[in-house]
MOPAC internal coordinates of N, CA, C and O (Angstrom, degrees):
PM7 1SCF
backbone

  N    0.0000 0     0.00 0     0.00 0    0    0    0
  C    1.4576 1     0.00 0     0.00 0    1    0    0
  C    1.5142 1   107.04 1     0.00 0    2    1    0
  O    1.2310 1   120.93 1   -62.46 1    3    2    1
  N    1.2998 1   115.83 1   117.54 1    3    2    1
  C    1.4569 1   119.65 1   176.10 1    5    3    2
  C    1.5099 1   108.04 1  -158.41 1    6    5    3
  O    1.2310 1   121.02 1    -1.16 1    7    6    5
  N    1.3103 1   115.66 1   178.84 1    7    6    5
  C    1.4487 1   120.37 1   175.19 1    9    7    6
  C    1.5099 1   114.22 1    58.39 1   10    9    7
  O    1.2310 1   121.06 1    55.24 1   11   10    9
  N    1.3208 1   115.58 1  -124.76 1   11   10    9
  C    1.4657 1   121.53 1  -172.46 1   13   11   10
  C    1.5342 1   113.63 1   -61.15 1   14   13   11
  O    1.2310 1   118.23 1   137.23 1   15   14   13
  N    1.3502 1   120.99 1   -42.77 1   15   14   13
  C    1.4693 1   118.57 1   177.48 1   17   15   14
  C    1.5297 1   112.83 1   -57.67 1   18   17   15
  O    1.2310 1   120.25 1   141.08 1   19   18   17
  N    1.3200 1   117.14 1   -38.92 1   19   18   17
  C    1.4636 1   119.42 1   178.46 1   21   19   18
  C    1.5226 1   111.13 1   -69.99 1   22   21   19
  O    1.2310 1   120.18 1   144.57 1   23   22   21
  N    1.3288 1   117.27 1   -35.43 1   23   22   21
  C    1.4657 1   119.44 1   176.85 1   25   23   22
  C    1.5278 1   110.33 1   -65.47 1   26   25   23
  O    1.2310 1   120.22 1   139.96 1   27   26   25
  N    1.3393 1   117.18 1   -40.04 1   27   26   25
  C    1.4715 1   120.29 1   176.88 1   29   27   26
  C    1.5215 1   110.41 1   -64.18 1   30   29   27
  O    1.2310 1   120.39 1   137.43 1   31   30   29
  N    1.3199 1   116.87 1   -42.57 1   31   30   29
  C    1.4667 1   120.40 1   177.81 1   33   31   30
  C    1.5196 1   110.25 1   -60.99 1   34   33   31
  O    1.2310 1   120.61 1   140.05 1   35   34   33
  N    1.3153 1   116.44 1   -39.95 1   35   34   33
  C    1.4596 1   120.90 1   178.83 1   37   35   34
  C    1.5199 1   110.72 1   -60.72 1   38   37   35
  O    1.2310 1   120.35 1   134.85 1   39   38   37
  N    1.3312 1   116.95 1   -45.15 1   39   38   37
  C    1.4731 1   120.26 1   180.00 1   41   39   38
  C    1.5240 1   110.70 1   -63.42 1   42   41   39
  O    1.2310 1   120.03 1   138.90 1   43   42   41
  N    1.3348 1   117.54 1   -41.10 1   43   42   41
  C    1.4704 1   120.44 1   179.04 1   45   43   42
  C    1.5258 1   111.12 1   -64.46 1   46   45   43
  O    1.2310 1   120.76 1   140.04 1   47   46   45
  N    1.3168 1   116.15 1   -39.96 1   47   46   45
  C    1.4628 1   119.73 1   178.92 1   49   47   46
  C    1.5225 1   111.23 1   -66.81 1   50   49   47
  O    1.2310 1   120.18 1   141.99 1   51   50   49
  N    1.3204 1   117.26 1   -38.01 1   51   50   49
  C    1.4686 1   120.25 1   176.31 1   53   51   50
  C    1.5244 1   109.33 1   -62.96 1   54   53   51
  O    1.2310 1   120.21 1   134.23 1   55   54   53
  N    1.3295 1   117.21 1   -45.77 1   55   54   53
  C    1.4662 1   120.40 1   178.20 1   57   55   54
  C    1.5252 1   110.81 1   -58.31 1   58   57   55
  O    1.2310 1   120.79 1   135.19 1   59   58   57
  N    1.3282 1   116.10 1   -44.81 1   59   58   57
  C    1.4662 1   119.95 1   179.49 1   61   59   58
  C    1.5185 1   111.18 1   -64.10 1   62   61   59
  O    1.2310 1   120.44 1   140.56 1   63   62   61
  N    1.3269 1   116.76 1   -39.44 1   63   62   61
  C    1.4688 1   119.45 1  -178.21 1   65   63   62
  C    1.5209 1   111.38 1   -64.64 1   66   65   63
  O    1.2310 1   120.38 1   152.37 1   67   66   65
  N    1.3239 1   116.89 1   -27.63 1   67   66   65
  C    1.4606 1   120.82 1  -179.31 1   69   67   66
  C    1.5171 1   112.64 1   -82.49 1   70   69   67
  O    1.2310 1   119.74 1   165.87 1   71   70   69
  N    1.3370 1   118.10 1   -14.13 1   71   70   69
  C    1.4610 1   120.40 1  -178.61 1   73   71   70
  C    1.5184 1   113.15 1  -105.81 1   74   73   71
  O    1.2310 1   119.81 1   168.60 1   75   74   73
  N    1.3127 1   117.97 1   -11.40 1   75   74   73
  C    1.4644 1   121.51 1  -179.21 1   77   75   74
  C    1.5213 1   109.13 1   -80.68 1   78   77   75
  O    1.2310 1   120.69 1   -48.41 1   79   78   77
  N    1.3235 1   116.28 1   131.59 1   79   78   77
  C    1.4611 1   119.99 1  -178.40 1   81   79   78
  C    1.5234 1   112.62 1   -78.50 1   82   81   79
  O    1.2310 1   119.87 1   152.00 1   83   82   81
  N    1.3143 1   117.85 1   -28.00 1   83   82   81
  C    1.4606 1   121.89 1  -179.49 1   85   83   82
  C    1.5291 1   108.70 1   -75.48 1   86   85   83
  O    1.2310 1   120.68 1   -64.31 1   87   86   85
  N    1.3287 1   116.31 1   115.69 1   87   86   85
  C    1.4689 1   121.14 1  -174.96 1   89   87   86
  C    1.5244 1   112.41 1   -61.22 1   90   89   87
  O    1.2310 1   120.07 1   140.63 1   91   90   89
  N    1.3231 1   117.48 1   -39.37 1   91   90   89
  C    1.4671 1   120.41 1  -178.66 1   93   91   90
  C    1.5280 1   110.74 1   -64.43 1   94   93   91
  O    1.2310 1   120.25 1   136.95 1   95   94   93
  N    1.3284 1   117.12 1   -43.05 1   95   94   93
  C    1.4633 1   120.97 1   178.91 1   97   95   94
  C    1.5270 1   109.68 1   -67.23 1   98   97   95
  O    1.2310 1   120.56 1   139.76 1   99   98   97
  N    1.3248 1   116.53 1   -40.24 1   99   98   97
  C    1.4597 1   120.68 1   177.72 1  101   99   98
  C    1.5235 1   110.77 1   -58.06 1  102  101   99
  O    1.2310 1   120.47 1   136.41 1  103  102  101
  N    1.3206 1   116.71 1   -43.59 1  103  102  101
  C    1.4674 1   120.99 1   178.77 1  105  103  102
  C    1.5243 1   111.28 1   -64.90 1  106  105  103
  O    1.2310 1   120.41 1   140.77 1  107  106  105
  N    1.3405 1   116.83 1   -39.23 1  107  106  105
  C    1.4647 1   120.07 1   178.81 1  109  107  106
  C    1.5293 1   110.65 1   -64.02 1  110  109  107
  O    1.2310 1   120.75 1   137.59 1  111  110  109
  N    1.3357 1   116.18 1   -42.41 1  111  110  109
  C    1.4636 1   119.56 1   179.04 1  113  111  110
  C    1.5280 1   111.34 1   -64.70 1  114  113  111
  O    1.2310 1   120.64 1   139.46 1  115  114  113
  N    1.3214 1   116.37 1   -40.54 1  115  114  113
  C    1.4650 1   120.03 1   177.92 1  117  115  114
  C    1.5286 1   110.52 1   -63.48 1  118  117  115
  O    1.2310 1   120.45 1   140.96 1  119  118  117
  N    1.3319 1   116.74 1   -39.04 1  119  118  117
  C    1.4694 1   120.45 1   177.64 1  121  119  118
  C    1.5298 1   110.45 1   -65.13 1  122  121  119
  O    1.2310 1   120.30 1   140.42 1  123  122  121
  N    1.3262 1   117.04 1   -39.58 1  123  122  121
  C    1.4639 1   120.32 1   176.91 1  125  123  122
  C    1.5281 1   110.42 1   -63.83 1  126  125  123
  O    1.2310 1   120.56 1   141.60 1  127  126  125
  N    1.3202 1   116.53 1   -38.40 1  127  126  125
  C    1.4657 1   120.29 1   177.93 1  129  127  126
  C    1.5262 1   110.30 1   -61.80 1  130  129  127
  O    1.2310 1   120.62 1   136.63 1  131  130  129
  N    1.3262 1   116.42 1   -43.37 1  131  130  129
  C    1.4687 1   119.85 1   178.04 1  133  131  130
  C    1.5251 1   110.43 1   -62.31 1  134  133  131
  O    1.2310 1   120.64 1   139.38 1  135  134  133
  N    1.3337 1   116.39 1   -40.62 1  135  134  133
  C    1.4730 1   120.69 1   179.25 1  137  135  134
  C    1.5333 1   110.46 1   -62.78 1  138  137  135
  O    1.2310 1   120.37 1   137.05 1  139  138  137
  N    1.3230 1   116.89 1   -42.95 1  139  138  137
  C    1.4673 1   120.47 1   177.77 1  141  139  138
  C    1.5202 1   110.96 1   -60.96 1  142  141  139
  O    1.2310 1   120.41 1   136.10 1  143  142  141
  N    1.3414 1   116.82 1   -43.90 1  143  142  141
  C    1.4671 1   120.20 1   178.92 1  145  143  142
  C    1.5233 1   110.49 1   -61.68 1  146  145  143
  O    1.2310 1   120.71 1   137.15 1  147  146  145
  N    1.3334 1   116.24 1   -42.85 1  147  146  145
  C    1.4663 1   120.36 1   179.39 1  149  147  146
  C    1.5320 1   110.27 1   -60.84 1  150  149  147
  O    1.2310 1   120.66 1   132.21 1  151  150  149
  N    1.3321 1   116.34 1   -47.79 1  151  150  149
  C    1.4628 1   119.99 1  -178.17 1  153  151  150
  C    1.5272 1   111.72 1   -67.44 1  154  153  151
  O    1.2310 1   120.41 1   150.01 1  155  154  153
  N    1.3351 1   116.83 1   -29.99 1  155  154  153
  C    1.4695 1   119.01 1  -179.35 1  157  155  154
  C    1.5237 1   111.75 1   -66.64 1  158  157  155
  O    1.2310 1   120.49 1   155.60 1  159  158  157
  N    1.3194 1   116.67 1   -24.40 1  159  158  157
  C    1.4632 1   120.72 1   179.56 1  161  159  158
  C    1.5242 1   112.93 1   -91.91 1  162  161  159
  O    1.2310 1   120.51 1   179.94 1  163  162  161
  N    1.3238 1   116.63 1    -0.06 1  163  162  161
  C    1.4633 1   120.39 1   179.72 1  165  163  162
  C    1.5263 1   108.72 1  -122.84 1  166  165  163
  O    1.2310 1   120.81 1     9.51 1  167  166  165
  N    1.2934 1   116.06 1  -170.49 1  167  166  165
  C    1.4619 1   121.30 1   176.13 1  169  167  166
  C    1.5236 1   106.90 1  -113.90 1  170  169  167
  O    1.2310 1   120.10 1   -94.62 1  171  170  169
  N    1.3462 1   117.42 1    85.38 1  171  170  169
  C    1.4626 1   120.00 1  -173.08 1  173  171  170
  C    1.5276 1   112.09 1   -66.33 1  174  173  171
  O    1.2310 1   121.54 1   -35.85 1  175  174  173
  N    1.3288 1   114.65 1   144.15 1  175  174  173
  C    1.4576 1   118.39 1   175.56 1  177  175  174
  C    1.5274 1   108.69 1   -89.68 1  178  177  175
  O    1.2310 1   120.83 1    -8.32 1  179  178  177
  N    1.3128 1   116.01 1   171.68 1  179  178  177
  C    1.4583 1   121.80 1  -176.23 1  181  179  178
  C    1.5207 1   111.85 1   -59.01 1  182  181  179
  O    1.2310 1   119.79 1   139.77 1  183  182  181
  N    1.3250 1   118.00 1   -40.23 1  183  182  181
  C    1.4635 1   120.80 1  -179.73 1  185  183  182
  C    1.5221 1   111.74 1   -61.60 1  186  185  183
  O    1.2310 1   119.98 1   139.91 1  187  186  185
  N    1.3268 1   117.64 1   -40.09 1  187  186  185
  C    1.4633 1   120.71 1   178.51 1  189  187  186
  C    1.5250 1   110.80 1   -64.40 1  190  189  187
  O    1.2310 1   120.29 1   139.54 1  191  190  189
  N    1.3277 1   117.05 1   -40.46 1  191  190  189
  C    1.4574 1   120.60 1   179.89 1  193  191  190
  C    1.5195 1   111.28 1   -68.92 1  194  193  191
  O    1.2310 1   120.09 1   140.95 1  195  194  193
  N    1.3252 1   117.43 1   -39.05 1  195  194  193
  C    1.4643 1   120.94 1   177.41 1  197  195  194
  C    1.5208 1   110.09 1   -63.98 1  198  197  195
  O    1.2310 1   120.37 1   137.34 1  199  198  197
  N    1.3213 1   116.91 1   -42.66 1  199  198  197
  C    1.4656 1   120.76 1   178.40 1  201  199  198
  C    1.5307 1   110.45 1   -62.88 1  202  201  199
  O    1.2310 1   120.10 1   138.21 1  203  202  201
  N    1.3178 1   117.41 1   -41.79 1  203  202  201
  C    1.4590 1   121.33 1   178.30 1  205  203  202
  C    1.5218 1   110.36 1   -62.42 1  206  205  203
  O    1.2310 1   120.24 1   134.19 1  207  206  205
  N    1.3255 1   117.14 1   -45.81 1  207  206  205
  C    1.4647 1   121.09 1   179.02 1  209  207  206
  C    1.5249 1   110.88 1   -60.08 1  210  209  207
  O    1.2310 1   120.20 1   136.04 1  211  210  209
  N    1.3299 1   117.22 1   -43.96 1  211  210  209
  C    1.4645 1   121.56 1   179.78 1  213  211  210
  C    1.5220 1   110.92 1   -62.27 1  214  213  211
  O    1.2310 1   120.39 1   138.56 1  215  214  213
  N    1.3167 1   116.86 1   -41.44 1  215  214  213
  C    1.4589 1   120.80 1   179.62 1  217  215  214
  C    1.5207 1   110.98 1   -66.80 1  218  217  215
  O    1.2310 1   120.03 1   137.83 1  219  218  217
  N    1.3252 1   117.55 1   -42.17 1  219  218  217
  C    1.4645 1   120.71 1   177.41 1  221  219  218
  C    1.5233 1   109.62 1   -62.50 1  222  221  219
  O    1.2310 1   120.24 1   136.74 1  223  222  221
  N    1.3078 1   117.15 1   -43.26 1  223  222  221
  C    1.4682 1   121.27 1   179.11 1  225  223  222
  C    1.5239 1   110.80 1   -59.40 1  226  225  223
  O    1.2310 1   120.45 1   133.48 1  227  226  225
  N    1.3082 1   116.75 1   -46.52 1  227  226  225
  C    1.4623 1   121.43 1  -179.62 1  229  227  226
  C    1.5252 1   111.09 1   -62.60 1  230  229  227
  O    1.2310 1   120.32 1   134.96 1  231  230  229
  N    1.3131 1   116.99 1   -45.04 1  231  230  229
  C    1.4637 1   121.14 1  -179.02 1  233  231  230
  C    1.5186 1   111.23 1   -67.66 1  234  233  231
  O    1.2310 1   119.96 1   142.22 1  235  234  233
  N    1.3182 1   117.68 1   -37.78 1  235  234  233
  C    1.4625 1   120.84 1  -175.91 1  237  235  234
  C    1.5212 1   112.40 1   -66.26 1  238  237  235
  O    1.2310 1   119.93 1   159.76 1  239  238  237
  N    1.3075 1   117.73 1   -20.24 1  239  238  237
  C    1.4683 1   120.31 1   178.82 1  241  239  238
  C    1.5257 1   111.76 1   -62.82 1  242  241  239
  O    1.2310 1   120.54 1   160.11 1  243  242  241
  N    1.3220 1   116.57 1   -19.89 1  243  242  241
  C    1.4583 1   120.99 1  -178.57 1  245  243  242
  C    1.5256 1   112.62 1   -92.88 1  246  245  243
  O    1.2310 1   120.09 1  -179.89 1  247  246  245
  N    1.3120 1   117.43 1     0.11 1  247  246  245
  C    1.4595 1   121.13 1  -176.69 1  249  247  246
  C    1.5173 1   110.85 1   -99.72 1  250  249  247
  O    1.2310 1   120.99 1   -24.99 1  251  250  249
  N    1.3166 1   115.71 1   155.01 1  251  250  249
  C    1.4601 1   121.09 1   173.25 1  253  251  250
  C    1.5216 1   108.59 1   -89.77 1  254  253  251
  O    1.2310 1   120.75 1   -30.66 1  255  254  253
  N    1.3114 1   116.18 1   149.34 1  255  254  253
  C    1.4567 1   120.26 1   176.48 1  257  255  254
  C    1.5149 1   112.39 1    90.78 1  258  257  255
  O    1.2310 1   121.65 1     0.49 1  259  258  257
  N    1.3162 1   114.45 1  -179.51 1  259  258  257
  C    1.4586 1   120.96 1  -178.58 1  261  259  258
  C    1.5223 1   110.24 1   -79.86 1  262  261  259
  O    1.2310 1   121.15 1   -37.48 1  263  262  261
  N    1.3048 1   115.41 1   142.52 1  263  262  261
  C    1.4583 1   121.40 1   177.26 1  265  263  262
  C    1.5226 1   107.18 1  -129.28 1  266  265  263
  O    1.2310 1   120.80 1   -49.10 1  267  266  265
  N    1.3159 1   116.08 1   130.90 1  267  266  265
  C    1.4568 1   120.04 1   176.49 1  269  267  266
  C    1.5175 1   108.73 1  -135.75 1  270  269  267
  O    1.2310 1   121.19 1   -40.91 1  271  270  269
  N    1.3062 1   115.34 1   139.09 1  271  270  269
  C    1.4597 1   121.44 1   175.52 1  273  271  270
  C    1.5197 1   106.20 1  -114.79 1  274  273  271
  O    1.2310 1   120.78 1   -58.67 1  275  274  273
  N    1.3184 1   116.12 1   121.33 1  275  274  273
  C    1.4568 1   119.92 1   179.45 1  277  275  274
  C    1.5204 1   109.79 1  -121.03 1  278  277  275
  O    1.2310 1   121.23 1   -29.80 1  279  278  277
  N    1.2983 1   115.24 1   150.20 1  279  278  277
  C    1.4606 1   121.35 1   173.89 1  281  279  278
  C    1.5289 1   107.45 1  -128.68 1  282  281  279
  O    1.2310 1   120.73 1   -20.46 1  283  282  281
  N    1.2969 1   116.21 1   159.54 1  283  282  281
  C    1.4629 1   120.91 1   178.85 1  285  283  282
  C    1.5207 1   107.87 1  -102.83 1  286  285  283
  O    1.2310 1   121.17 1   -60.89 1  287  286  285
  N    1.3223 1   115.36 1   119.11 1  287  286  285
  C    1.4640 1   121.10 1   178.91 1  289  287  286
  C    1.5215 1   108.08 1  -129.87 1  290  289  287
  O    1.2310 1   121.11 1   -49.56 1  291  290  289
  N    1.2986 1   115.47 1   130.44 1  291  290  289
  C    1.4709 1   121.53 1   178.38 1  293  291  290
  C    1.5263 1   111.20 1    52.28 1  294  293  291
  O    1.2310 1   120.62 1  -141.25 1  295  294  293
  N    1.3332 1   116.42 1    38.75 1  295  294  293
  C    1.4538 1   120.80 1   176.11 1  297  295  294
  C    1.5090 1   115.67 1    79.29 1  298  297  295
  O    1.2310 1   119.71 1  -174.27 1  299  298  297
  N    1.3368 1   118.15 1     5.73 1  299  298  297
  C    1.4608 1   121.16 1   179.79 1  301  299  298
  C    1.5178 1   109.94 1  -126.52 1  302  301  299
  O    1.2310 1   121.06 1   -34.83 1  303  302  301
  N    1.3501 1   115.58 1   145.17 1  303  302  301
  C    1.4596 1   119.74 1   174.40 1  305  303  302
  C    1.5195 1   108.45 1   -76.23 1  306  305  303
  O    1.2310 1   120.90 1   -50.11 1  307  306  305
  N    1.3203 1   115.88 1   129.89 1  307  306  305
  C    1.4577 1   122.09 1   179.73 1  309  307  306
  C    1.5229 1   107.62 1  -122.10 1  310  309  307
  O    1.2310 1   120.44 1   -54.49 1  311  310  309
  N    1.3323 1   116.76 1   125.51 1  311  310  309
  C    1.4599 1   120.43 1   177.87 1  313  311  310
  C    1.5164 1   107.83 1   -78.83 1  314  313  311
  O    1.2310 1   120.69 1   -59.62 1  315  314  313
  N    1.3300 1   116.28 1   120.38 1  315  314  313
  C    1.4564 1   119.69 1   179.34 1  317  315  314
  C    1.5227 1   111.52 1   -99.91 1  318  317  315
  O    1.2310 1   120.88 1   164.89 1  319  318  317
  N    1.3166 1   115.92 1   -15.11 1  319  318  317
  C    1.4644 1   119.39 1   177.47 1  321  319  318
  C    1.5146 1   108.57 1  -158.31 1  322  321  319
  O    1.2310 1   120.45 1   -43.37 1  323  322  321
  N    1.3181 1   116.75 1   136.63 1  323  322  321
  C    1.4592 1   121.14 1   175.85 1  325  323  322
  C    1.5249 1   108.09 1  -141.94 1  326  325  323
  O    1.2310 1   121.32 1   -49.74 1  327  326  325
  N    1.3253 1   115.08 1   130.26 1  327  326  325
  C    1.4612 1   121.35 1   177.50 1  329  327  326
  C    1.5157 1   106.86 1  -126.44 1  330  329  327
  O    1.2310 1   120.57 1   -74.95 1  331  330  329
  N    1.3238 1   116.52 1   105.05 1  331  330  329
  C    1.4623 1   120.50 1  -179.66 1  333  331  330
  C    1.5159 1   109.32 1  -102.57 1  334  333  331
  O    1.2310 1   121.70 1   -45.35 1  335  334  333
  N    1.3176 1   114.35 1   134.65 1  335  334  333
  C    1.4703 1   118.79 1  -179.23 1  337  335  334
  C    1.4886 1   110.36 1  -114.05 1  338  337  335
  O    1.2310 1   120.10 1   180.00 1  339  338  337

């Protein structure tokens, strides 16, 4: 996962950060968006992507509604995490 998928994830996280009423969660989502943008401009290794996924998973536990993290692999969207409430 790099480039455009990370940029899309960044935009979604920014949108989410602007709609969350809890300021601390909003800040965490904005920080995740910045991290996605940073990684989209580099060539992230597997450990960086795993850490990002873990952080998104942890943060999403504080949100209402369904949360899914998808990445594009071999031309297909693959769900790497889904939290349905």
